[in-house]
C-alpha positions in Angstrom: -40.6 48.2 17.8 -40.5 44.4 17.6 -42.0 42.4 20.5 -42.4 38.7 20.5 -44.0 37.1 23.5 -44.7 33.4 24.2 -45.7 31.3 27.2 -43.1 28.8 28.3 -42.9 25.8 30.5 -45.3 24.1 32.9 -46.2 27.4 34.6 -47.0 29.2 31.3 -44.7 32.1 32.1 -44.6 34.7 29.5 -41.2 35.4 28.0 -40.7 38.5 25.8 -38.1 39.4 23.1 -37.9 43.1 22.5 -36.0 45.0 19.8 -36.2 48.2 17.8 -36.8 46.0 14.7 -35.5 43.0 12.7 -31.8 42.6 12.4 -31.1 44.5 15.6 -29.8 43.8 19.1 -32.6 42.7 21.5 -33.5 42.3 25.2 -35.0 39.1 26.6 -37.4 39.4 29.5 -38.0 36.6 32.0 -36.9 33.5 30.2 -38.3 30.8 32.5 -38.4 27.0 32.1 -38.3 25.7 28.6 -38.0 29.3 27.2 -34.6 28.9 25.6 -35.8 27.2 22.5 -38.5 29.8 22.0 -36.0 32.6 22.4 -33.7 30.9 19.8 -36.7 30.6 17.4 -37.5 34.4 17.7 -33.8 35.4 17.4 -33.4 33.2 14.3 -36.5 34.3 12.7 -35.8 38.1 13.1 -32.0 37.9 12.9 -31.6 39.4 16.4 -28.7 39.5 18.8 -29.7 39.3 22.5 -27.5 41.6 24.6 -29.4 41.7 27.9 -31.6 39.4 30.0 -34.1 41.3 32.3 -35.4 39.4 35.2 -38.6 40.8 36.9 -38.0 38.7 39.9 -36.1 35.5 41.1 -38.9 32.9 41.1 -37.9 29.8 39.2 -40.6 30.1 36.6 -39.2 33.4 35.5 -35.3 32.7 35.8 -34.8 29.0 34.9 -33.2 29.7 31.6 -31.5 33.0 32.6 -28.0 31.5 32.7 -28.4 29.4 29.5 -29.8 32.3 27.5 -27.3 34.8 28.8 -24.4 32.4 28.3 -25.6 31.3 24.7 -25.6 35.0 23.5 -22.9 36.5 25.8 -25.5 38.7 27.3 -25.7 40.4 30.7 -28.4 39.5 33.2 -30.1 42.3 35.2 -31.8 41.5 38.5 -32.6 43.4 41.7 -30.1 42.7 44.5 -32.8 41.5 46.9 -33.6 38.6 44.5 -30.0 38.0 43.2 -29.4 35.0 45.5 -32.3 33.3 43.8 -30.4 33.0 40.5 -28.1 30.3 42.2 -30.5 29.1 44.9 -34.1 29.3 43.4 -35.4 26.7 45.9 -35.2 29.5 48.5 -38.2 31.2 46.8 -40.4 28.2 46.4 -43.2 26.6 48.4 -42.3 23.3 50.0 -44.7 21.6 47.7 -43.1 23.0 44.5 -39.5 22.4 45.9 -40.5 18.8 46.8 -41.7 18.1 43.2 -38.6 19.5 41.7 -36.1 18.0 44.0 -36.9 14.5 42.4 -34.7 15.7 39.5 -31.1 16.9 39.4 -31.1 20.6 38.7 -28.2 22.8 39.1 -28.4 26.6 39.0 -25.6 29.2 38.8 -25.4 32.9 38.1 -24.5 34.0 34.5 -21.1 35.2 34.0 -22.2 38.8 33.9 -24.9 40.1 36.4 -25.8 43.7 36.9 -27.9 44.9 39.8 -31.0 47.1 39.4 -32.2 50.1 41.3 -35.5 51.8 41.8 -36.1 54.5 39.1 -33.0 53.5 37.2 -33.0 54.0 33.4 -31.4 51.3 31.4 -30.3 51.9 27.8 -30.1 48.5 26.1 -30.3 47.4 22.4 -31.4 50.8 21.4 -34.2 51.0 23.9 -34.8 52.7 27.2 -36.3 50.8 30.2 -37.2 52.5 33.5 -37.0 50.1 36.4 -39.5 50.3 39.3 -38.8 48.4 42.4 -42.2 46.8 43.2 -41.7 44.4 46.3 -44.6 42.3 47.7 -44.5 39.2 45.4 -40.8 39.0 46.2 -38.4 41.4 48.0 -36.7 42.1 44.7 -39.5 42.3 42.3 -39.3 45.0 39.6 -41.3 46.1 36.5 -39.7 47.5 33.4 -41.3 50.4 31.5 -40.3 51.4 27.9 -41.6 54.2 25.7 -43.9 53.0 22.8 -45.5 56.0 21.3 -47.6 54.1 18.7 -51.4 53.4 18.4 -52.1 55.7 21.3 -49.9 53.8 23.7 -47.4 55.9 25.7 -45.5 53.1 27.4 -45.2 49.3 27.6 -44.8 47.8 31.1 -43.4 44.3 31.7 -45.1 43.7 35.0 -43.7 40.4 36.0 -45.9 39.0 38.7 -47.0 42.3 40.2 -50.1 42.9 38.0 -52.1 40.6 35.9 -55.4 41.0 33.8 -57.9 41.1 36.6 -55.6 40.1 39.5 -52.2 40.6 41.2 -49.4 38.3 42.2 -49.5 36.0 45.1 -47.8 36.9 48.3 -47.8 33.6 50.3 -44.4 32.4 49.1 -41.0 33.1 50.8 -40.3 36.8 50.5 -43.8 37.7 49.7 -45.7 40.3 51.8 -49.3 41.4 51.0 -49.3 44.9 52.6 -46.0 45.5 50.7 -47.6 44.4 47.5 -50.5 46.8 48.0 -48.1 49.6 48.6 -46.2 48.8 45.4 -49.5 48.9 43.5 -50.6 52.1 45.1 -47.3 53.9 44.5 -46.1 52.3 41.3 -49.2 51.4 39.4 -52.0 53.7 40.2 -50.1 56.8 39.1 -49.5 55.5 35.6 -51.5 56.7 32.6 -54.4 54.6 31.4 -52.8 54.0 28.0 -50.0 52.1 29.4 -50.1 48.6 28.0 -49.2 45.9 30.5 -47.3 42.8 29.5 -47.7 40.4 32.5 -45.7 37.4 33.6 -48.7 35.1 33.1 -51.9 35.5 31.0 -53.1 38.0 28.5 -52.0 41.6 28.0 -54.0 44.4 29.4 -53.7 48.1 30.1 -53.6 50.4 33.2 -56.9 51.9 32.3 -58.6 48.5 32.0 -57.2 47.4 35.3 -58.0 50.6 37.0 -61.7 50.2 35.9 -62.0 46.4 36.5 -59.3 44.9 38.8 -60.8 44.5 42.2 -57.5 45.1 44.0 -56.9 48.5 42.2 -60.4 49.4 42.6 -60.2 48.9 46.3 -56.9 50.9 46.5 -58.4 53.8 44.5 -61.4 53.8 46.8 -59.1 54.0 49.8 -57.2 56.9 48.2 -60.5 58.8 47.5 -61.6 58.4 51.1 -58.4 60.0 52.5 
């Protein structure tokens, strides 16, 4: 499997390009602001053909370049229906401070030509790969993660976690559409049951694993403690 990830834009959002290998079709995950040139570099270097753009959630730092990337490669964008409106109106998911900063410029957003809506526990077969969708609201109402089998180096799966789970932390819940109790439920129901060997590729920061987070992440430790007490 070929996985190329790079941080893009002022928010340092991780964008990922995933393929079975060089010269194949590929999937782009979370092309945020300034991600399009990085995607183009990876595609050119490895002779890839993007066929799908997966969006973990509709915040602007994760979807800024969805339409340009999907349009350039004639790819389909996939997003949960609860966040679909943010593709054309990302300001609805921002804090007033961030919106105020961006409103000084002239930015226009629109849906890509082809958009497909995601559902919980849906399995997508794209570019020769399988992705299981988990609906994980809390950061936004339509947040999702994507898990794909890996089977190498004692790793059973890769999880593209968006802003659900980071190394040592979790996503914020104070923006429009966020809800902390819902976030904790998503972590309890969708993250804690996963195997320790699942590698987590988050929306920001370094990669980690479920085992590492289960042992060190204060939010998961607290949830696990609550579970053991019941």
